[in-house]
C-alpha positions as CSV (number, residue, x, y, z in Angstrom):
1,X,147.2,135.1,59.5
2,X,145.0,132.2,61.0
3,X,144.3,128.7,61.0
4,X,141.5,126.4,62.0
5,X,141.3,122.9,61.9
6,X,138.5,121.1,59.9
7,X,137.6,117.5,61.5
8,X,137.3,114.3,59.2
9,X,133.7,114.0,58.3
10,X,132.7,117.6,58.1
11,X,130.6,118.9,55.9
12,X,128.5,118.5,52.9
13,X,125.8,116.3,51.7
14,X,126.3,113.3,49.3
15,X,127.5,115.0,46.0
16,X,126.6,112.5,43.6
17,X,129.1,114.5,42.1
18,X,132.4,113.4,42.8
19,X,131.9,109.7,41.2
20,X,128.8,110.1,39.5
21,X,126.5,112.5,37.7
22,X,127.9,115.9,38.1
23,X,128.7,117.6,35.1
24,X,132.4,117.3,33.8
25,X,133.8,119.5,31.2
26,X,136.9,117.1,30.7
27,X,137.1,113.5,31.6
28,X,135.1,111.1,33.4
29,X,134.9,111.7,37.3
30,X,135.9,108.1,38.1
31,X,138.8,108.0,35.3
32,X,141.7,106.5,37.7
33,X,139.5,106.4,40.5
34,X,141.5,103.6,41.8
35,X,144.1,106.0,43.2
36,X,141.6,107.5,45.9
37,X,139.4,104.3,46.8
38,X,139.5,104.3,50.8
39,X,142.8,106.2,50.7
40,X,143.6,109.6,52.3
41,X,145.2,111.7,49.8
42,X,147.2,113.5,52.6
43,X,146.6,114.7,56.2
44,X,146.2,118.2,54.8
45,X,143.8,119.1,52.0
46,X,143.3,122.7,50.7
47,X,140.5,124.0,48.6
48,X,139.6,127.5,47.6
49,X,137.2,129.6,45.4
50,X,138.1,132.4,43.3
51,X,134.9,134.8,43.1
52,X,134.0,138.0,41.3
53,X,134.3,140.7,44.1
54,X,131.1,142.3,43.2
55,X,128.7,139.2,42.4
56,X,130.5,136.6,44.4
57,X,129.9,134.1,41.5
58,X,132.9,131.6,41.0
59,X,135.0,133.0,38.1
60,X,134.6,131.0,34.9
61,X,131.5,128.7,36.3
62,X,129.1,130.3,34.0
63,X,131.5,130.2,31.0
64,X,134.7,132.1,30.0
65,X,138.2,131.6,31.4
66,X,138.8,130.4,34.6
67,X,141.6,131.5,37.1
68,X,145.4,130.0,36.8
69,X,146.6,129.4,40.6
70,X,150.2,129.4,41.3
71,X,151.6,128.4,44.6
72,X,154.5,130.3,46.0
73,X,155.9,130.9,49.4
74,X,158.3,129.2,51.7
75,X,156.5,125.9,51.9
76,X,155.6,125.6,48.1
77,X,157.8,122.6,47.5
78,X,155.5,120.6,49.9
79,X,152.4,121.0,47.7
80,X,151.1,118.2,45.7
81,X,147.8,117.4,43.7
82,X,145.2,115.3,45.2
83,X,146.7,112.2,43.7
84,X,150.4,113.1,45.4
85,X,152.1,114.7,42.3
86,X,154.4,117.4,43.2
87,X,152.7,120.6,41.5
88,X,152.7,124.4,42.1
89,X,150.4,125.5,39.0
90,X,146.7,124.7,39.1
91,X,144.1,125.3,36.5
92,X,141.2,126.6,38.7
93,X,138.3,124.7,37.1
94,X,135.3,127.2,36.6
95,X,136.9,129.1,39.8
96,X,137.6,126.1,42.3
97,X,140.9,124.6,43.1
98,X,142.0,121.8,45.4
99,X,145.4,120.5,46.4
100,X,147.1,118.8,49.1
101,X,150.3,118.8,51.2
102,X,152.8,116.1,51.0
103,X,151.6,113.1,52.9
104,X,154.8,113.0,55.1
105,X,154.5,116.6,56.5
106,X,152.4,117.1,59.7
107,X,152.0,120.9,60.4
108,X,152.1,122.5,63.6
109,X,150.6,125.7,65.2
110,X,154.2,126.9,65.9
111,X,155.4,126.1,62.5
112,X,152.6,126.1,60.1
113,X,152.6,125.5,56.3
114,X,153.0,128.8,54.9
115,X,152.1,129.3,51.1
116,X,150.9,132.1,49.0
117,X,148.3,131.6,46.2
118,X,148.6,134.0,43.4
119,X,145.6,134.1,41.0
120,X,145.5,135.1,37.5
121,X,142.3,135.7,35.3
122,X,141.7,137.2,31.9
123,X,139.8,140.7,32.8
124,X,140.6,140.5,36.3
125,X,143.4,142.3,38.3
126,X,146.0,139.8,39.6
127,X,145.6,139.0,43.3
128,X,147.0,136.6,46.1
129,X,146.0,135.0,49.6
130,X,148.3,133.8,52.2
131,X,147.1,130.4,53.3
132,X,148.5,129.3,56.7
133,X,147.6,125.8,57.9
134,X,148.7,124.8,61.7
135,X,147.0,121.2,61.8
136,X,146.0,118.4,59.7
137,X,142.8,118.3,58.1
138,X,140.8,120.6,55.5
139,X,141.4,124.1,55.0
140,X,139.4,126.5,52.6
141,X,139.9,130.0,51.6
142,X,137.8,132.4,49.5
143,X,139.7,135.2,47.3
144,X,137.5,137.9,45.8
145,X,139.1,139.3,42.5
146,X,138.4,142.5,40.7
147,X,136.9,142.6,37.2
148,X,138.5,145.3,35.4
149,X,135.5,146.5,33.8
150,X,133.1,146.2,37.0
151,X,135.2,147.2,40.3
152,X,133.5,147.0,43.6
153,X,132.9,149.9,46.0
154,X,136.0,151.5,46.9
155,X,138.0,150.6,43.8
156,X,138.4,153.5,41.4
157,X,139.7,152.6,37.7
158,X,140.4,154.7,34.8
159,X,142.0,153.9,31.4
160,X,143.7,156.8,29.6
161,X,145.1,156.7,26.0
162,X,146.5,160.2,26.0
163,X,150.3,159.3,25.9
164,X,152.6,158.8,23.0
165,X,156.2,157.8,22.7
166,X,158.5,158.2,19.7
167,X,160.3,155.2,18.0
168,X,163.2,155.1,20.7
169,X,160.6,155.0,23.7
170,X,160.8,158.5,24.6
171,X,157.7,160.3,26.0
172,X,156.8,163.2,23.6
173,X,154.4,165.1,26.1
174,X,154.1,164.8,29.8
175,X,151.5,162.2,30.7
176,X,149.4,162.7,33.8
177,X,146.4,160.4,34.8
178,X,144.2,160.7,37.7
179,X,141.3,158.6,39.0
180,X,138.0,160.2,39.5
181,X,137.4,161.1,43.2
182,X,136.3,158.1,45.5
183,X,132.6,158.1,45.8
184,X,132.9,157.8,49.9
185,X,136.3,159.6,50.6
186,X,136.8,162.1,47.5
187,X,140.4,160.5,47.5
188,X,142.3,160.0,44.3
189,X,145.4,158.4,43.0
190,X,147.8,159.6,40.0
191,X,150.7,159.2,38.0
192,X,152.9,161.6,36.1
193,X,155.3,160.7,33.4
194,X,157.6,163.4,32.2
195,X,158.3,164.4,28.6
196,X,161.7,162.9,27.5
197,X,161.4,159.9,29.8
198,X,162.2,156.6,27.9
199,X,159.8,153.6,28.8
200,X,161.1,150.2,28.5
201,X,159.4,146.6,29.0
202,X,161.1,144.1,31.5
203,X,163.2,142.9,28.7
204,X,164.6,146.2,27.9
205,X,162.6,146.8,24.7
206,X,161.2,150.4,24.3
207,X,157.5,151.1,24.4
208,X,156.7,152.9,21.1
209,X,153.8,154.8,19.8
210,X,150.3,155.2,21.5
211,X,150.4,154.6,25.2
212,X,147.4,153.2,27.3
213,X,147.6,153.8,31.2
214,X,145.6,151.9,33.6
215,X,145.4,153.3,36.9
216,X,143.3,151.7,39.8
217,X,143.2,153.2,43.3
218,X,141.7,151.4,46.4
219,X,140.4,153.5,49.4
220,X,141.2,152.2,52.7
221,X,137.8,152.2,54.4
222,X,135.2,150.4,52.0
223,X,134.7,146.6,53.0
224,X,134.6,145.4,49.2
225,X,137.7,147.3,48.4
226,X,139.6,145.8,51.6
227,X,138.5,142.3,50.9
228,X,139.9,142.3,47.3
229,X,143.2,144.1,48.5
230,X,146.0,142.1,46.5
231,X,148.0,140.1,49.0
232,X,145.7,140.8,52.1
233,X,147.3,142.2,55.1
234,X,149.0,139.4,56.8
235,X,152.0,139.5,54.5
236,X,155.5,138.0,53.6
237,X,158.0,140.6,53.1
238,X,160.9,139.8,50.7
239,X,162.8,142.6,51.7
240,X,162.2,145.2,54.6
241,X,163.8,148.5,55.4
242,X,167.1,146.7,56.2
243,X,167.1,144.3,53.4
244,X,165.7,141.5,55.2
245,X,162.8,139.1,54.8
246,X,160.2,139.1,57.4
247,X,156.4,138.2,58.3
248,X,154.3,141.3,59.3
249,X,150.8,142.8,59.5
250,X,149.9,145.8,57.3
251,X,147.5,148.6,58.2
252,X,146.8,150.3,55.1
253,X,146.4,153.9,53.9
254,X,145.5,152.8,50.3
255,X,146.5,151.1,47.5
256,X,147.4,151.9,43.9
257,X,148.0,149.7,40.8
258,X,149.6,151.2,37.6
259,X,150.0,149.5,34.2
260,X,151.4,151.4,31.0
261,X,151.6,149.6,27.7
262,X,151.8,150.3,24.0
263,X,149.7,149.1,20.9
264,X,152.1,146.0,20.8
265,X,151.0,144.9,24.3
266,X,154.5,145.7,25.7
267,X,154.1,146.8,29.4
268,X,156.4,149.5,30.9
269,X,158.6,148.3,33.6
270,X,161.5,150.8,33.8
271,X,161.9,154.5,33.2
272,X,165.1,156.6,32.5
273,X,164.0,159.4,34.8
274,X,161.7,159.2,37.7
275,X,158.0,159.5,37.6
276,X,155.5,160.5,40.1
277,X,153.0,158.3,41.8
278,X,150.7,159.9,44.2
279,X,147.8,158.3,46.4
280,X,145.8,160.0,49.0
281,X,145.0,158.7,52.3
282,X,141.3,159.7,53.7
283,X,141.1,162.0,56.4
284,X,140.5,160.7,59.7
285,X,142.5,157.4,58.9
286,X,144.1,156.8,62.5
287,X,147.9,156.4,62.3
288,X,148.6,152.9,64.4
289,X,151.9,154.4,65.4
290,X,150.3,157.7,67.1
291,X,146.7,156.4,67.7
292,X,145.5,159.6,66.1
293,X,144.2,160.7,62.7
294,X,146.9,161.1,60.4
295,X,148.3,164.6,59.9
296,X,150.7,166.7,58.0
297,X,154.2,165.4,58.4
298,X,153.3,161.7,59.5
299,X,155.2,158.9,58.1
300,X,154.1,155.7,56.1
301,X,155.8,153.2,54.3
302,X,155.4,152.8,50.6
303,X,155.7,149.1,49.6
304,X,155.7,147.3,46.3
305,X,153.9,144.2,45.3
306,X,155.2,141.3,43.4
307,X,152.6,139.9,41.1
308,X,154.3,136.6,40.5
309,X,155.0,135.9,44.0
310,X,152.6,137.9,46.3
311,X,155.5,139.2,48.4
312,X,156.1,142.7,49.4
313,X,159.3,144.9,49.1
314,X,160.0,148.0,50.9
315,X,160.4,151.1,48.5
316,X,160.7,154.2,50.5
317,X,159.1,156.2,53.5
318,X,156.3,158.5,52.4
319,X,155.4,161.8,54.3
320,X,151.9,163.0,54.4
321,X,151.2,166.3,52.9
322,X,148.8,169.1,54.3
323,X,145.1,168.0,54.0
324,X,143.4,169.2,50.8
325,X,139.8,170.8,50.8
326,X,138.2,167.2,51.4
327,X,140.5,166.6,54.4
328,X,142.7,163.9,52.5
329,X,146.3,163.8,52.7
330,X,148.7,163.0,49.8
331,X,151.5,160.6,49.7
332,X,154.0,161.0,46.7
333,X,156.8,158.7,45.4
334,X,159.3,159.5,42.7
335,X,160.3,156.1,41.1
336,X,161.8,154.7,38.1
337,X,159.8,151.5,38.0
338,X,156.3,150.3,37.6
339,X,154.4,147.9,39.9
340,X,151.4,148.0,42.4
341,X,152.1,150.3,45.6
342,X,150.7,150.2,49.1
343,X,150.9,152.8,51.7
344,X,151.0,150.7,54.8
345,X,152.1,150.8,58.3
346,X,154.1,147.8,59.3
347,X,153.4,146.2,62.4
348,X,154.6,142.9,64.2
349,X,152.8,139.5,64.3
350,X,152.9,137.0,67.1
351,X,153.5,133.4,66.0
352,X,150.6,131.9,68.2
353,X,147.5,133.9,69.4
354,X,144.3,133.6,71.0
355,X,141.9,130.7,70.8
356,X,138.1,131.1,70.3
357,X,135.8,128.4,71.3
358,X,132.6,128.3,69.1
359,X,129.5,127.3,70.9
360,X,125.9,126.6,69.8
361,X,127.1,125.5,66.4
362,X,125.5,122.8,64.7
363,X,127.6,119.7,64.3
364,X,130.2,120.0,61.5
365,X,128.5,123.2,60.3
366,X,130.7,125.9,58.6
367,X,130.7,129.5,59.0
368,X,132.1,132.5,57.5
369,X,133.7,134.8,60.0
370,X,134.8,138.2,59.5
371,X,137.6,140.0,61.4
372,X,136.5,143.8,62.1
373,X,138.7,146.5,63.7
374,X,137.1,147.7,67.0
375,X,138.4,151.1,67.0
376,X,137.3,152.0,63.5
377,X,134.8,149.4,62.3
378,X,136.9,148.3,59.4
379,X,137.3,145.1,57.7
380,X,140.6,143.1,58.6
381,X,140.3,139.4,57.1
382,X,137.9,136.6,56.8
383,X,138.3,132.9,57.3
384,X,136.2,129.8,56.5
385,X,135.6,127.9,59.9
386,X,134.0,124.4,60.0
387,X,135.3,123.3,63.4
388,X,134.3,124.5,67.1
389,X,137.6,126.3,67.8
390,X,139.9,128.9,66.0
391,X,143.4,129.0,67.0
392,X,144.9,132.1,65.5
393,X,148.6,132.0,64.3
394,X,150.8,135.2,62.8
395,X,148.2,137.8,64.1
396,X,148.9,141.4,65.1
397,X,149.2,142.2,68.8
398,X,147.3,145.0,70.8
399,X,144.9,145.3,68.0
400,X,141.1,145.0,69.3
401,X,139.1,143.2,66.9
402,X,135.5,141.8,66.7
403,X,134.7,138.5,65.2
404,X,131.4,138.2,63.2
405,X,130.2,134.9,62.4
406,X,127.9,134.5,59.4
407,X,125.9,131.3,58.0
408,X,125.9,130.5,54.0
409,X,123.1,133.2,53.5
410,X,125.1,135.9,55.3
411,X,122.5,135.6,58.5
412,X,124.8,137.2,61.3
413,X,124.9,134.3,63.9
414,X,127.2,135.6,66.6
415,X,129.9,138.0,67.6
416,X,132.7,138.3,70.1
417,X,135.1,141.1,71.0
418,X,139.1,140.1,71.6
419,X,141.1,142.9,72.9
420,X,144.4,141.3,72.1
421,X,144.6,138.6,69.3
422,X,148.0,137.6,70.7
423,X,146.7,137.0,74.2
424,X,147.2,133.5,75.9
425,X,143.6,133.4,76.5
426,X,140.5,131.5,75.3
427,X,137.3,133.5,74.3
428,X,133.8,132.1,73.3
429,X,131.9,132.8,70.1
430,X,128.3,132.0,70.5
431,X,126.5,131.0,67.3
432,X,123.4,129.5,68.4
433,X,121.1,129.5,65.6
434,X,117.3,130.7,65.5
435,X,114.8,128.0,66.1
436,X,115.4,125.2,63.5
437,X,114.0,125.4,60.1
438,X,116.4,123.0,58.3
439,X,117.9,119.7,58.5
440,X,121.3,118.1,59.2
441,X,122.2,115.2,56.9
442,X,124.9,112.6,57.5
443,X,125.5,110.7,54.4
444,X,127.7,107.7,53.5
445,X,128.1,107.4,49.7
446,X,129.4,104.4,47.9
447,X,129.8,103.7,44.2
448,X,129.7,100.2,42.8
449,X,130.3,98.5,39.7
450,X,128.1,95.4,38.6
451,X,130.9,93.7,36.8
452,X,133.2,94.1,39.9
453,X,131.1,93.5,42.8
454,X,134.0,93.3,45.2
455,X,134.9,96.9,44.3
456,X,133.6,99.9,46.1
457,X,134.4,103.4,45.5
458,X,134.6,105.9,48.5
459,X,136.1,109.3,47.7
460,X,138.1,111.8,49.6
461,X,137.9,115.4,48.7
462,X,136.6,118.9,49.4
463,X,132.9,119.8,48.8
464,X,131.3,123.2,48.0
465,X,127.7,123.9,47.7
466,X,125.0,126.6,46.6
467,X,121.4,127.0,47.8
468,X,119.5,127.7,44.5
469,X,117.0,129.7,46.7
470,X,119.5,132.6,46.7
471,X,122.5,132.0,48.9
472,X,126.3,132.3,48.1
473,X,128.5,129.5,47.3
474,X,129.8,128.0,50.6
475,X,132.6,125.4,51.6
476,X,130.8,122.5,53.0
477,X,134.0,120.6,54.2
478,X,135.9,117.6,53.6
479,X,134.2,114.3,52.4
480,X,136.4,111.4,53.6
481,X,135.9,107.9,52.4
482,X,132.7,108.8,51.1
483,X,131.3,110.2,54.3
484,X,130.0,113.5,54.8
485,X,127.8,115.7,56.9
486,X,126.1,118.8,56.3
487,X,124.0,121.2,58.4
488,X,121.6,123.8,57.6
489,X,120.0,122.3,54.5
490,X,116.2,123.0,53.7
491,X,114.6,119.9,53.2
492,X,113.0,119.8,50.8
493,X,115.4,121.7,48.8
494,X,117.3,122.1,45.6
495,X,121.2,122.5,45.7
496,X,124.2,122.8,43.3
497,X,127.1,120.6,44.7
498,X,130.7,120.8,43.3
499,X,134.1,118.9,43.8
500,X,137.2,119.7,42.2
501,X,139.8,117.0,41.4
502,X,143.1,117.4,39.4
503,X,141.9,120.4,37.9
504,X,138.7,119.3,36.7
505,X,135.3,120.5,38.2
506,X,132.4,118.2,38.8
507,X,129.0,119.9,39.7
508,X,125.4,119.3,39.6
509,X,121.8,119.9,41.0
510,X,120.8,117.5,43.4
511,X,117.2,118.0,45.0
512,X,116.5,116.6,48.4
513,X,113.0,115.5,48.8
514,X,110.9,115.6,52.0
515,X,111.3,111.9,52.5
516,X,115.2,112.4,52.1
517,X,115.3,110.5,48.8
518,X,117.4,112.4,46.1
519,X,116.6,113.4,42.7
520,X,119.4,114.1,40.1
521,X,117.8,115.8,37.3
522,X,120.7,115.1,34.8
523,X,120.0,111.6,35.0
524,X,116.3,111.6,36.0
525,X,117.0,109.1,38.7
526,X,115.8,109.0,42.1
527,X,118.1,107.6,44.8
528,X,116.4,106.4,48.2
529,X,118.7,105.9,51.2
530,X,119.1,103.2,53.7
531,X,119.0,104.4,57.5
532,X,121.9,103.3,59.2
533,X,122.3,104.7,62.8
534,X,121.4,108.1,61.8
535,X,123.3,108.0,58.5
536,X,121.6,108.1,55.0
537,X,123.3,105.4,53.2
538,X,123.4,105.8,49.4
539,X,124.7,103.2,46.9
540,X,125.0,104.3,43.3
541,X,125.8,101.8,40.6
542,X,128.6,103.5,38.3
543,X,128.0,103.2,34.4
544,X,129.9,100.3,33.1
545,X,132.3,102.3,30.9
546,X,133.5,104.0,34.1
547,X,134.3,100.7,35.8
548,X,137.3,98.7,35.6
549,X,136.5,95.8,32.9
550,X,136.3,92.4,34.1
């Protein structure tokens, strides 16, 4: 729903990572490096991190399986790997992914690159995020994912093993599963499968024997739940009320994910008779169609989510019931198939929206910007911003919002209120930092081979970093031809830098000393810079077995 251009040369410190000594769990980081020597991989490079919604840690970084990322959406055919190979499925090395757009494609604000990144990981709920890129440069996204045995606030999960079918797939006794009341709203979700219903998987094979039902209910008020909503709220609809595709913005009443399986691992897809799916909308939720709290008789769309594509389909119109003792209203659906269900009011989007000029930002500094609905204080979306301007695309009109800008340690740096995201108007977001206690470093990194003195390696790739003093992983920006800048480093300080190239993550600890020398513990070596017009220039000799032979 938005785009922000990231300048060439934005971003992070040297990353003795990309070419050198960052730990690699596969091949050498300079294997086939000739492909990227002083060459721009593409005018558009996209990078992302998939994080645990509770801890914020990259999924798989500390062991275990990583994430499989699949690119879908209208422009999926334009996606390539960083070395130019057409590709739509990426192994997200230790939680990070990087890819590019075909070098012949130059996006425009009026016609942005429009893709969806679908993420799957063992033990996590499948999720997705829509990525819109309206200008050349770098673009980053952060996708929180829900660990099924440790859901965040506002996400309520229950596993039930009380169901049973016979050898033909027929349910023996009615199955009713209900989540515990949400701690904040007391709202619940439930599913009822009547006795006699025949359950089959997507191949038409009956589910037999004991059944396990997993039911997940998201409330519509807790920020951790809203940040983790599969698909987000700026959405691609594959089929609306009229059977047509469209772009839209969702205002949610709640979300329900249901999975029924047997002991053979077959998952339920269809039922011979309708089942009942119910979800409660917390009392006080404002109906955007009326501008008033939802009441008995109000209508809301019920939408199904395609886990494979990240797209939405209209299913039915729900009607709010009388409020219960907790003030919550129930939406009920009769259906013959299982999926993820979202209760949403659909609204329009404008193609190109307002502009926000950011002032007081350190050169090439990146910020994490949240979008908050002014009327309710609810979270709507977030974006990584490394430029001095935000140019919104495909945003909802007539929705007053507040932008909140945070640094990498989640310190609030500034806010701005916008009455209409679709206004042809420029706003100012002042993020002037407090008195400086940190440093901006401009770095040039060159790798050389002693047996090939005429050859120099200058990488182009996105960079992430983590301050070991306790901050979260943060997108630093795009290192281009070995040049990169990062603002806000504590010097001296210890950082973990990471880059991902062709599905392999390279990372390592870099200690910056008071004299700006850099110590890399993995090799026990200190690198001293040369100063060139305010830039720290590091030349690193690559191991001979990484270099092209004489």
